[in-house]
Every structure is written in C-alpha cells, then in structure tokens.
C-alpha positions, 0 to 999 in steps of 0.5 A: 614677412620682411627680411632685415638681416642675414648672417652667415655662420657657416664660416664659423662652423668651418673653423672647427672642421664642420662642413655643415651650413647655418644662416641666421635671419632677422625677419618680421612685419613692421605693421605687426610690430607696431601693433605690439609696441604701441601697447608696450614699447619694450615688446620691440626687444623681440621684433623683428624675430630671429631664426636659424636655418641650418644643415647637419653633417648629413645635409638635412635642413632644420629651422630653429627659432624661439616661440614668439608667443612664449617670448611675449607672454611675459607682458601679459597683454592680450593685445600683444599675445594676439599679434604674437599668435599671428606672427607665429602662424605666419612663420609656421606657414612659411616654414611648412611651405603651406602658403601655396602647396606645389600641387595647387600652384607650380604643378598646375602653372607648368601645365598651362604655360606652353613649353614650360620647364618645372624644376622641383627640389625634393624636400626643399623648403619654401626658402630654397634659394637660401637652403639650396643656394648652390644648386639653385644658382647653378640651375638658374644660370643654366636656364639663363644661358639656354 
C-alpha cells in the first residue's frame, strides 16, 4: 500500500472542545487500481481509498473505512470484484497487524542482535508512528541521543 495523502482532523475536533485525535489517510496500490480501471475507468472514483484512524476521549484507537468490495459491487464485474477483494484483504492485514506478527519478527530479532533494545507499545497497531506519534517521536529522539 502507498500513502498518497494525510489529512489531520484533530484541529477541527479541538474547535469543539474534543481532545481526541483523528487523521484521514488516502492509500492504495497503483498496480491494483490499474487492474480495475482498465475494465471500467469509473472504478477510479474509489481508488485510492480513504480510511480514518481516530482516538476516542479514553484514548482507544479505531480505524474506519468503507468496505472496498461493497463500494465496487455496483459495477457487477467479476474482474473488479476480485481485485477489490485483494485490496480489502491487504487493508485488513495491515490493520490487524498480521503482516508479520511480533512473536515471529521483532521478538526474535531482538534476541539475535547483540546489545539490542526492543521497545514494545502494548496494544499499538502496525502504523503506530501515526497513532502513537508523540510517544514514538520521544522514544526515537531518546534513542538517537543515547
């Protein structure tokens, strides 16, 4: 997946007294988009897709997006539906952090690298650099200064 745009909505929430954060992302895969639009150019209305990562007042993180398969079902083209399913699977894997589970990657790597330090953010999603930006940046700066 490629990140094309990022729009911060947190400022708008602060205008109405909310302390929660929200960011809209426009993401996609140009190769997969081409596979759909070659059959029906109007499928490009939905590619790239948008999702919002937001935090409620209790600091719980959520991801919201429209079902890609549902959006493209209106075209009733099997070729487009198949690509939409692939995109949706990739998105779900990214959100569920099932790309490479931590037990099979970072935990093992930290044991193999001499003097390694592993920083784990409990409950954080795969894209924690966006959802836990302040904490991540503070930790990164501390690491760089050490």
